[in-house]
mmCIF file of the N, C-alpha and C atoms, coordinates in Angstrom:
data_MODEL
# 
_entry.id   MODEL 
# 
loop_
_atom_site.group_PDB 
_atom_site.id 
_atom_site.type_symbol 
_atom_site.label_atom_id 
_atom_site.label_alt_id 
_atom_site.label_comp_id 
_atom_site.label_asym_id 
_atom_site.label_entity_id 
_atom_site.label_seq_id 
_atom_site.pdbx_PDB_ins_code 
_atom_site.Cartn_x 
_atom_site.Cartn_y 
_atom_site.Cartn_z 
_atom_site.occupancy 
_atom_site.B_iso_or_equiv 
_atom_site.pdbx_formal_charge 
_atom_site.auth_seq_id 
_atom_site.auth_comp_id 
_atom_site.auth_asym_id 
_atom_site.auth_atom_id 
_atom_site.pdbx_PDB_model_num 
ATOM 1   N N  . VAL A 1 1  ? -11.502 8.604  -12.689 1.00 0.00 ? 1  VAL A N  1 
ATOM 2   C CA . VAL A 1 1  ? -11.311 9.949  -13.215 1.00 0.00 ? 1  VAL A CA 1 
ATOM 3   C C  . VAL A 1 1  ? -12.432 10.240 -14.209 1.00 0.00 ? 1  VAL A C  1 
ATOM 4   N N  . ILE A 1 2  ? -13.015 11.419 -14.075 1.00 0.00 ? 2  ILE A N  1 
ATOM 5   C CA . ILE A 1 2  ? -14.097 11.832 -14.972 1.00 0.00 ? 2  ILE A CA 1 
ATOM 6   C C  . ILE A 1 2  ? -13.817 13.240 -15.483 1.00 0.00 ? 2  ILE A C  1 
ATOM 7   N N  . LYS A 1 3  ? -14.135 13.468 -16.753 1.00 0.00 ? 3  LYS A N  1 
ATOM 8   C CA . LYS A 1 3  ? -14.012 14.801 -17.350 1.00 0.00 ? 3  LYS A CA 1 
ATOM 9   C C  . LYS A 1 3  ? -15.420 15.326 -17.582 1.00 0.00 ? 3  LYS A C  1 
ATOM 10  N N  . ILE A 1 4  ? -15.728 16.476 -16.977 1.00 0.00 ? 4  ILE A N  1 
ATOM 11  C CA . ILE A 1 4  ? -17.061 17.053 -17.054 1.00 0.00 ? 4  ILE A CA 1 
ATOM 12  C C  . ILE A 1 4  ? -16.978 18.384 -17.794 1.00 0.00 ? 4  ILE A C  1 
ATOM 13  N N  . THR A 1 5  ? -17.768 18.532 -18.846 1.00 0.00 ? 5  THR A N  1 
ATOM 14  C CA . THR A 1 5  ? -17.812 19.785 -19.597 1.00 0.00 ? 5  THR A CA 1 
ATOM 15  C C  . THR A 1 5  ? -18.745 20.753 -18.876 1.00 0.00 ? 5  THR A C  1 
ATOM 16  N N  . ILE A 1 6  ? -18.247 21.963 -18.644 1.00 0.00 ? 6  ILE A N  1 
ATOM 17  C CA . ILE A 1 6  ? -18.990 22.954 -17.872 1.00 0.00 ? 6  ILE A CA 1 
ATOM 18  C C  . ILE A 1 6  ? -19.137 24.240 -18.672 1.00 0.00 ? 6  ILE A C  1 
ATOM 19  N N  . GLU A 1 7  ? -20.343 24.784 -18.650 1.00 0.00 ? 7  GLU A N  1 
ATOM 20  C CA . GLU A 1 7  ? -20.642 26.027 -19.356 1.00 0.00 ? 7  GLU A CA 1 
ATOM 21  C C  . GLU A 1 7  ? -20.726 27.178 -18.356 1.00 0.00 ? 7  GLU A C  1 
ATOM 22  N N  . GLY A 1 8  ? -20.092 28.297 -18.691 1.00 0.00 ? 8  GLY A N  1 
ATOM 23  C CA . GLY A 1 8  ? -20.247 29.497 -17.881 1.00 0.00 ? 8  GLY A CA 1 
ATOM 24  C C  . GLY A 1 8  ? -19.011 29.959 -17.132 1.00 0.00 ? 8  GLY A C  1 
ATOM 25  N N  . MET A 1 9  ? -17.948 29.146 -17.114 1.00 0.00 ? 9  MET A N  1 
ATOM 26  C CA . MET A 1 9  ? -16.717 29.590 -16.448 1.00 0.00 ? 9  MET A CA 1 
ATOM 27  C C  . MET A 1 9  ? -16.030 30.629 -17.325 1.00 0.00 ? 9  MET A C  1 
ATOM 28  N N  . THR A 1 10 ? -15.594 31.750 -16.717 1.00 0.00 ? 10 THR A N  1 
ATOM 29  C CA . THR A 1 10 ? -14.962 32.809 -17.505 1.00 0.00 ? 10 THR A CA 1 
ATOM 30  C C  . THR A 1 10 ? -13.602 33.247 -16.974 1.00 0.00 ? 10 THR A C  1 
ATOM 31  N N  . CYS A 1 11 ? -13.186 32.736 -15.810 1.00 0.00 ? 11 CYS A N  1 
ATOM 32  C CA . CYS A 1 11 ? -11.920 33.194 -15.232 1.00 0.00 ? 11 CYS A CA 1 
ATOM 33  C C  . CYS A 1 11 ? -11.395 32.187 -14.209 1.00 0.00 ? 11 CYS A C  1 
ATOM 34  N N  . SER A 1 12 ? -10.218 32.468 -13.678 1.00 0.00 ? 12 SER A N  1 
ATOM 35  C CA . SER A 1 12 ? -9.625  31.574 -12.683 1.00 0.00 ? 12 SER A CA 1 
ATOM 36  C C  . SER A 1 12 ? -10.429 31.561 -11.383 1.00 0.00 ? 12 SER A C  1 
ATOM 37  N N  . GLY A 1 13 ? -11.160 32.629 -11.119 1.00 0.00 ? 13 GLY A N  1 
ATOM 38  C CA . GLY A 1 13 ? -12.032 32.651 -9.944  1.00 0.00 ? 13 GLY A CA 1 
ATOM 39  C C  . GLY A 1 13 ? -13.147 31.623 -10.068 1.00 0.00 ? 13 GLY A C  1 
ATOM 40  N N  . CYS A 1 14 ? -13.651 31.460 -11.281 1.00 0.00 ? 14 CYS A N  1 
ATOM 41  C CA . CYS A 1 14 ? -14.673 30.443 -11.546 1.00 0.00 ? 14 CYS A CA 1 
ATOM 42  C C  . CYS A 1 14 ? -14.096 29.050 -11.282 1.00 0.00 ? 14 CYS A C  1 
ATOM 43  N N  . GLU A 1 15 ? -12.881 28.832 -11.755 1.00 0.00 ? 15 GLU A N  1 
ATOM 44  C CA . GLU A 1 15 ? -12.216 27.554 -11.526 1.00 0.00 ? 15 GLU A CA 1 
ATOM 45  C C  . GLU A 1 15 ? -12.090 27.276 -10.034 1.00 0.00 ? 15 GLU A C  1 
ATOM 46  N N  . ALA A 1 16 ? -11.638 28.268 -9.282  1.00 0.00 ? 16 ALA A N  1 
ATOM 47  C CA . ALA A 1 16 ? -11.433 28.109 -7.841  1.00 0.00 ? 16 ALA A CA 1 
ATOM 48  C C  . ALA A 1 16 ? -12.745 27.808 -7.126  1.00 0.00 ? 16 ALA A C  1 
ATOM 49  N N  . HIS A 1 17 ? -13.824 28.445 -7.561  1.00 0.00 ? 17 HIS A N  1 
ATOM 50  C CA . HIS A 1 17 ? -15.137 28.224 -6.950  1.00 0.00 ? 17 HIS A CA 1 
ATOM 51  C C  . HIS A 1 17 ? -15.576 26.771 -7.127  1.00 0.00 ? 17 HIS A C  1 
ATOM 52  N N  . ILE A 1 18 ? -15.464 26.259 -8.327  1.00 0.00 ? 18 ILE A N  1 
ATOM 53  C CA . ILE A 1 18 ? -15.838 24.869 -8.600  1.00 0.00 ? 18 ILE A CA 1 
ATOM 54  C C  . ILE A 1 18 ? -14.922 23.916 -7.843  1.00 0.00 ? 18 ILE A C  1 
ATOM 55  N N  . GLU A 1 19 ? -13.615 24.147 -7.905  1.00 0.00 ? 19 GLU A N  1 
ATOM 56  C CA . GLU A 1 19 ? -12.666 23.274 -7.214  1.00 0.00 ? 19 GLU A CA 1 
ATOM 57  C C  . GLU A 1 19 ? -12.942 23.234 -5.716  1.00 0.00 ? 19 GLU A C  1 
ATOM 58  N N  . SER A 1 20 ? -13.234 24.370 -5.128  1.00 0.00 ? 20 SER A N  1 
ATOM 59  C CA . SER A 1 20 ? -13.507 24.453 -3.697  1.00 0.00 ? 20 SER A CA 1 
ATOM 60  C C  . SER A 1 20 ? -14.732 23.625 -3.315  1.00 0.00 ? 20 SER A C  1 
ATOM 61  N N  . GLU A 1 21 ? -15.803 23.756 -4.073  1.00 0.00 ? 21 GLU A N  1 
ATOM 62  C CA . GLU A 1 21 ? -17.038 23.026 -3.751  1.00 0.00 ? 21 GLU A CA 1 
ATOM 63  C C  . GLU A 1 21 ? -16.874 21.523 -3.931  1.00 0.00 ? 21 GLU A C  1 
ATOM 64  N N  . VAL A 1 22 ? -16.249 21.105 -5.024  1.00 0.00 ? 22 VAL A N  1 
ATOM 65  C CA . VAL A 1 22 ? -16.095 19.671 -5.286  1.00 0.00 ? 22 VAL A CA 1 
ATOM 66  C C  . VAL A 1 22 ? -15.125 19.047 -4.282  1.00 0.00 ? 22 VAL A C  1 
ATOM 67  N N  . ASN A 1 23 ? -14.090 19.775 -3.900  1.00 0.00 ? 23 ASN A N  1 
ATOM 68  C CA . ASN A 1 23 ? -13.124 19.257 -2.925  1.00 0.00 ? 23 ASN A CA 1 
ATOM 69  C C  . ASN A 1 23 ? -13.728 19.024 -1.548  1.00 0.00 ? 23 ASN A C  1 
ATOM 70  N N  . LYS A 1 24 ? -14.882 19.622 -1.263  1.00 0.00 ? 24 LYS A N  1 
ATOM 71  C CA . LYS A 1 24 ? -15.547 19.416 0.030   1.00 0.00 ? 24 LYS A CA 1 
ATOM 72  C C  . LYS A 1 24 ? -16.110 18.002 0.167   1.00 0.00 ? 24 LYS A C  1 
ATOM 73  N N  . LEU A 1 25 ? -16.289 17.316 -0.952  1.00 0.00 ? 25 LEU A N  1 
ATOM 74  C CA . LEU A 1 25 ? -16.880 15.983 -0.933  1.00 0.00 ? 25 LEU A CA 1 
ATOM 75  C C  . LEU A 1 25 ? -15.866 14.944 -0.472  1.00 0.00 ? 25 LEU A C  1 
ATOM 76  N N  . GLU A 1 26 ? -16.294 14.095 0.454   1.00 0.00 ? 26 GLU A N  1 
ATOM 77  C CA . GLU A 1 26 ? -15.426 13.007 0.905   1.00 0.00 ? 26 GLU A CA 1 
ATOM 78  C C  . GLU A 1 26 ? -15.238 12.036 -0.254  1.00 0.00 ? 26 GLU A C  1 
ATOM 79  N N  . GLY A 1 27 ? -14.004 11.651 -0.502  1.00 0.00 ? 27 GLY A N  1 
ATOM 80  C CA . GLY A 1 27 ? -13.707 10.728 -1.584  1.00 0.00 ? 27 GLY A CA 1 
ATOM 81  C C  . GLY A 1 27 ? -13.151 11.398 -2.826  1.00 0.00 ? 27 GLY A C  1 
ATOM 82  N N  . VAL A 1 28 ? -13.213 12.723 -2.882  1.00 0.00 ? 28 VAL A N  1 
ATOM 83  C CA . VAL A 1 28 ? -12.628 13.442 -4.015  1.00 0.00 ? 28 VAL A CA 1 
ATOM 84  C C  . VAL A 1 28 ? -11.131 13.580 -3.760  1.00 0.00 ? 28 VAL A C  1 
ATOM 85  N N  . LEU A 1 29 ? -10.326 13.111 -4.698  1.00 0.00 ? 29 LEU A N  1 
ATOM 86  C CA . LEU A 1 29 ? -8.875  13.111 -4.541  1.00 0.00 ? 29 LEU A CA 1 
ATOM 87  C C  . LEU A 1 29 ? -8.219  14.322 -5.190  1.00 0.00 ? 29 LEU A C  1 
ATOM 88  N N  . LYS A 1 30 ? -8.752  14.743 -6.347  1.00 0.00 ? 30 LYS A N  1 
ATOM 89  C CA . LYS A 1 30 ? -8.160  15.876 -7.065  1.00 0.00 ? 30 LYS A CA 1 
ATOM 90  C C  . LYS A 1 30 ? -9.206  16.491 -7.985  1.00 0.00 ? 30 LYS A C  1 
ATOM 91  N N  . VAL A 1 31 ? -9.190  17.818 -8.057  1.00 0.00 ? 31 VAL A N  1 
ATOM 92  C CA . VAL A 1 31 ? -10.097 18.542 -8.954  1.00 0.00 ? 31 VAL A CA 1 
ATOM 93  C C  . VAL A 1 31 ? -9.271  19.545 -9.743  1.00 0.00 ? 31 VAL A C  1 
ATOM 94  N N  . ASP A 1 32 ? -9.440  19.558 -11.057 1.00 0.00 ? 32 ASP A N  1 
ATOM 95  C CA . ASP A 1 32 ? -8.738  20.522 -11.899 1.00 0.00 ? 32 ASP A CA 1 
ATOM 96  C C  . ASP A 1 32 ? -9.741  21.141 -12.873 1.00 0.00 ? 32 ASP A C  1 
ATOM 97  N N  . ALA A 1 33 ? -10.215 22.336 -12.533 1.00 0.00 ? 33 ALA A N  1 
ATOM 98  C CA . ALA A 1 33 ? -11.139 23.057 -13.410 1.00 0.00 ? 33 ALA A CA 1 
ATOM 99  C C  . ALA A 1 33 ? -10.331 23.940 -14.356 1.00 0.00 ? 33 ALA A C  1 
ATOM 100 N N  . ASP A 1 34 ? -10.772 24.031 -15.604 1.00 0.00 ? 34 ASP A N  1 
ATOM 101 C CA . ASP A 1 34 ? -10.068 24.817 -16.622 1.00 0.00 ? 34 ASP A CA 1 
ATOM 102 C C  . ASP A 1 34 ? -11.102 25.614 -17.424 1.00 0.00 ? 34 ASP A C  1 
ATOM 103 N N  . TYR A 1 35 ? -11.178 26.919 -17.148 1.00 0.00 ? 35 TYR A N  1 
ATOM 104 C CA . TYR A 1 35 ? -12.199 27.724 -17.831 1.00 0.00 ? 35 TYR A CA 1 
ATOM 105 C C  . TYR A 1 35 ? -11.939 27.845 -19.326 1.00 0.00 ? 35 TYR A C  1 
ATOM 106 N N  . GLU A 1 36 ? -10.676 27.861 -19.747 1.00 0.00 ? 36 GLU A N  1 
ATOM 107 C CA . GLU A 1 36 ? -10.376 27.990 -21.174 1.00 0.00 ? 36 GLU A CA 1 
ATOM 108 C C  . GLU A 1 36 ? -10.819 26.752 -21.950 1.00 0.00 ? 36 GLU A C  1 
ATOM 109 N N  . ALA A 1 37 ? -10.667 25.575 -21.332 1.00 0.00 ? 37 ALA A N  1 
ATOM 110 C CA . ALA A 1 37 ? -11.084 24.327 -21.975 1.00 0.00 ? 37 ALA A CA 1 
ATOM 111 C C  . ALA A 1 37 ? -12.550 24.002 -21.685 1.00 0.00 ? 37 ALA A C  1 
ATOM 112 N N  . ALA A 1 38 ? -13.162 24.765 -20.789 1.00 0.00 ? 38 ALA A N  1 
ATOM 113 C CA . ALA A 1 38 ? -14.570 24.592 -20.400 1.00 0.00 ? 38 ALA A CA 1 
ATOM 114 C C  . ALA A 1 38 ? -14.843 23.212 -19.811 1.00 0.00 ? 38 ALA A C  1 
ATOM 115 N N  . ASN A 1 39 ? -13.897 22.719 -18.993 1.00 0.00 ? 39 ASN A N  1 
ATOM 116 C CA . ASN A 1 39 ? -14.144 21.438 -18.356 1.00 0.00 ? 39 ASN A CA 1 
ATOM 117 C C  . ASN A 1 39 ? -13.488 21.346 -16.982 1.00 0.00 ? 39 ASN A C  1 
ATOM 118 N N  . THR A 1 40 ? -13.868 20.308 -16.279 1.00 0.00 ? 40 THR A N  1 
ATOM 119 C CA . THR A 1 40 ? -13.294 20.003 -14.981 1.00 0.00 ? 40 THR A CA 1 
ATOM 120 C C  . THR A 1 40 ? -12.982 18.519 -14.951 1.00 0.00 ? 40 THR A C  1 
ATOM 121 N N  . ILE A 1 41 ? -11.771 18.191 -14.522 1.00 0.00 ? 41 ILE A N  1 
ATOM 122 C CA . ILE A 1 41 ? -11.371 16.796 -14.391 1.00 0.00 ? 41 ILE A CA 1 
ATOM 123 C C  . ILE A 1 41 ? -11.343 16.474 -12.905 1.00 0.00 ? 41 ILE A C  1 
ATOM 124 N N  . VAL A 1 42 ? -12.061 15.408 -12.530 1.00 0.00 ? 42 VAL A N  1 
ATOM 125 C CA . VAL A 1 42 ? -12.166 15.031 -11.126 1.00 0.00 ? 42 VAL A CA 1 
ATOM 126 C C  . VAL A 1 42 ? -11.650 13.608 -10.950 1.00 0.00 ? 42 VAL A C  1 
ATOM 127 N N  . GLN A 1 43 ? -10.696 13.465 -10.047 1.00 0.00 ? 43 GLN A N  1 
ATOM 128 C CA . GLN A 1 43 ? -10.203 12.145 -9.662  1.00 0.00 ? 43 GLN A CA 1 
ATOM 129 C C  . GLN A 1 43 ? -10.855 11.828 -8.323  1.00 0.00 ? 43 GLN A C  1 
ATOM 130 N N  . TYR A 1 44 ? -11.529 10.676 -8.234  1.00 0.00 ? 44 TYR A N  1 
ATOM 131 C CA . TYR A 1 44 ? -12.264 10.376 -7.012  1.00 0.00 ? 44 TYR A CA 1 
ATOM 132 C C  . TYR A 1 44 ? -12.315 8.879  -6.728  1.00 0.00 ? 44 TYR A C  1 
ATOM 133 N N  . ASP A 1 45 ? -12.619 8.558  -5.475  1.00 0.00 ? 45 ASP A N  1 
ATOM 134 C CA . ASP A 1 45 ? -12.767 7.185  -5.013  1.00 0.00 ? 45 ASP A CA 1 
ATOM 135 C C  . ASP A 1 45 ? -14.239 6.803  -5.162  1.00 0.00 ? 45 ASP A C  1 
ATOM 136 N N  . GLU A 1 46 ? -14.526 5.920  -6.103  1.00 0.00 ? 46 GLU A N  1 
ATOM 137 C CA . GLU A 1 46 ? -15.914 5.552  -6.398  1.00 0.00 ? 46 GLU A CA 1 
ATOM 138 C C  . GLU A 1 46 ? -16.606 4.845  -5.239  1.00 0.00 ? 46 GLU A C  1 
ATOM 139 N N  . THR A 1 47 ? -15.851 4.362  -4.263  1.00 0.00 ? 47 THR A N  1 
ATOM 140 C CA . THR A 1 47 ? -16.470 3.707  -3.110  1.00 0.00 ? 47 THR A CA 1 
ATOM 141 C C  . THR A 1 47 ? -16.941 4.723  -2.075  1.00 0.00 ? 47 THR A C  1 
ATOM 142 N N  . LYS A 1 48 ? -16.523 5.987  -2.222  1.00 0.00 ? 48 LYS A N  1 
ATOM 143 C CA . LYS A 1 48 ? -16.878 7.019  -1.242  1.00 0.00 ? 48 LYS A CA 1 
ATOM 144 C C  . LYS A 1 48 ? -17.784 8.117  -1.794  1.00 0.00 ? 48 LYS A C  1 
ATOM 145 N N  . VAL A 1 49 ? -17.734 8.343  -3.088  1.00 0.00 ? 49 VAL A N  1 
ATOM 146 C CA . VAL A 1 49 ? -18.539 9.407  -3.697  1.00 0.00 ? 49 VAL A CA 1 
ATOM 147 C C  . VAL A 1 49 ? -18.906 8.977  -5.117  1.00 0.00 ? 49 VAL A C  1 
ATOM 148 N N  . ASP A 1 50 ? -20.092 9.380  -5.563  1.00 0.00 ? 50 ASP A N  1 
ATOM 149 C CA . ASP A 1 50 ? -20.483 9.019  -6.924  1.00 0.00 ? 50 ASP A CA 1 
ATOM 150 C C  . ASP A 1 50 ? -20.606 10.262 -7.806  1.00 0.00 ? 50 ASP A C  1 
ATOM 151 N N  . LEU A 1 51 ? -20.762 10.015 -9.087  1.00 0.00 ? 51 LEU A N  1 
ATOM 152 C CA . LEU A 1 51 ? -20.805 11.102 -10.067 1.00 0.00 ? 51 LEU A CA 1 
ATOM 153 C C  . LEU A 1 51 ? -21.951 12.069 -9.788  1.00 0.00 ? 51 LEU A C  1 
ATOM 154 N N  . LEU A 1 52 ? -23.086 11.565 -9.338  1.00 0.00 ? 52 LEU A N  1 
ATOM 155 C CA . LEU A 1 52 ? -24.229 12.433 -9.051  1.00 0.00 ? 52 LEU A CA 1 
ATOM 156 C C  . LEU A 1 52 ? -23.885 13.473 -7.982  1.00 0.00 ? 52 LEU A C  1 
ATOM 157 N N  . ASN A 1 53 ? -23.164 13.055 -6.933  1.00 0.00 ? 53 ASN A N  1 
ATOM 158 C CA . ASN A 1 53 ? -22.758 13.996 -5.885  1.00 0.00 ? 53 ASN A CA 1 
ATOM 159 C C  . ASN A 1 53 ? -21.816 15.060 -6.441  1.00 0.00 ? 53 ASN A C  1 
ATOM 160 N N  . ILE A 1 54 ? -20.907 14.649 -7.307  1.00 0.00 ? 54 ILE A N  1 
ATOM 161 C CA . ILE A 1 54 ? -19.956 15.586 -7.906  1.00 0.00 ? 54 ILE A CA 1 
ATOM 162 C C  . ILE A 1 54 ? -20.700 16.587 -8.793  1.00 0.00 ? 54 ILE A C  1 
ATOM 163 N N  . GLU A 1 55 ? -21.603 16.078 -9.621  1.00 0.00 ? 55 GLU A N  1 
ATOM 164 C CA . GLU A 1 55 ? -22.379 16.965 -10.490 1.00 0.00 ? 55 GLU A CA 1 
ATOM 165 C C  . GLU A 1 55 ? -23.242 17.925 -9.677  1.00 0.00 ? 55 GLU A C  1 
ATOM 166 N N  . THR A 1 56 ? -23.824 17.456 -8.588  1.00 0.00 ? 56 THR A N  1 
ATOM 167 C CA . THR A 1 56 ? -24.643 18.313 -7.728  1.00 0.00 ? 56 THR A CA 1 
ATOM 168 C C  . THR A 1 56 ? -23.802 19.436 -7.132  1.00 0.00 ? 56 THR A C  1 
ATOM 169 N N  . ALA A 1 57 ? -22.575 19.119 -6.714  1.00 0.00 ? 57 ALA A N  1 
ATOM 170 C CA . ALA A 1 57 ? -21.679 20.137 -6.162  1.00 0.00 ? 57 ALA A CA 1 
ATOM 171 C C  . ALA A 1 57 ? -21.349 21.190 -7.218  1.00 0.00 ? 57 ALA A C  1 
ATOM 172 N N  . ILE A 1 58 ? -21.107 20.756 -8.448  1.00 0.00 ? 58 ILE A N  1 
ATOM 173 C CA . ILE A 1 58 ? -20.816 21.701 -9.531  1.00 0.00 ? 58 ILE A CA 1 
ATOM 174 C C  . ILE A 1 58 ? -22.035 22.579 -9.813  1.00 0.00 ? 58 ILE A C  1 
ATOM 175 N N  . LEU A 1 59 ? -23.198 21.970 -9.904  1.00 0.00 ? 59 LEU A N  1 
ATOM 176 C CA . LEU A 1 59 ? -24.420 22.731 -10.184 1.00 0.00 ? 59 LEU A CA 1 
ATOM 177 C C  . LEU A 1 59 ? -24.724 23.733 -9.077  1.00 0.00 ? 59 LEU A C  1 
ATOM 178 N N  . SER A 1 60 ? -24.342 23.418 -7.845  1.00 0.00 ? 60 SER A N  1 
ATOM 179 C CA . SER A 1 60 ? -24.595 24.329 -6.722  1.00 0.00 ? 60 SER A CA 1 
ATOM 180 C C  . SER A 1 60 ? -23.796 25.623 -6.839  1.00 0.00 ? 60 SER A C  1 
ATOM 181 N N  . THR A 1 61 ? -22.765 25.624 -7.684  1.00 0.00 ? 61 THR A N  1 
ATOM 182 C CA . THR A 1 61 ? -21.959 26.828 -7.882  1.00 0.00 ? 61 THR A CA 1 
ATOM 183 C C  . THR A 1 61 ? -22.588 27.763 -8.918  1.00 0.00 ? 61 THR A C  1 
ATOM 184 N N  . GLY A 1 62 ? -23.630 27.287 -9.604  1.00 0.00 ? 62 GLY A N  1 
ATOM 185 C CA . GLY A 1 62 ? -24.322 28.125 -10.577 1.00 0.00 ? 62 GLY A CA 1 
ATOM 186 C C  . GLY A 1 62 ? -23.907 27.900 -12.020 1.00 0.00 ? 62 GLY A C  1 
ATOM 187 N N  . TYR A 1 63 ? -22.978 26.986 -12.250 1.00 0.00 ? 63 TYR A N  1 
ATOM 188 C CA . TYR A 1 63 ? -22.542 26.688 -13.614 1.00 0.00 ? 63 TYR A CA 1 
ATOM 189 C C  . TYR A 1 63 ? -23.347 25.526 -14.164 1.00 0.00 ? 63 TYR A C  1 
ATOM 190 N N  . LYS A 1 64 ? -23.395 25.406 -15.490 1.00 0.00 ? 64 LYS A N  1 
ATOM 191 C CA . LYS A 1 64 ? -24.156 24.341 -16.135 1.00 0.00 ? 64 LYS A CA 1 
ATOM 192 C C  . LYS A 1 64 ? -23.222 23.232 -16.591 1.00 0.00 ? 64 LYS A C  1 
ATOM 193 N N  . ILE A 1 65 ? -23.703 22.009 -16.487 1.00 0.00 ? 65 ILE A N  1 
ATOM 194 C CA . ILE A 1 65 ? -22.975 20.852 -16.990 1.00 0.00 ? 65 ILE A CA 1 
ATOM 195 C C  . ILE A 1 65 ? -23.518 20.547 -18.380 1.00 0.00 ? 65 ILE A C  1 
ATOM 196 N N  . VAL A 1 66 ? -22.630 20.367 -19.337 1.00 0.00 ? 66 VAL A N  1 
ATOM 197 C CA . VAL A 1 66 ? -23.008 20.054 -20.712 1.00 0.00 ? 66 VAL A CA 1 
ATOM 198 C C  . VAL A 1 66 ? -22.851 18.552 -20.904 1.00 0.00 ? 66 VAL A C  1 
ATOM 199 N N  . LYS A 1 67 ? -23.947 17.902 -21.262 1.00 0.00 ? 67 LYS A N  1 
ATOM 200 C CA . LYS A 1 67 ? -23.916 16.436 -21.456 1.00 0.00 ? 67 LYS A CA 1 
ATOM 201 C C  . LYS A 1 67 ? -23.806 16.109 -22.921 1.00 0.00 ? 67 LYS A C  1 
# 
């Protein structure tokens, strides 16, 4: 499980967009984006997908990851 801080989400539509893209990855078990908390929690199988793939999927939606 990883918690990723994301900049730029402003509504539930933003959450759905991120959740949809990350859920497309094989090995992702659960995605919970929260625009009010400005983060996304991802539960995933580390043998099937890595953090870089998850971050790339989030970045492809146009939002920024805060490190």
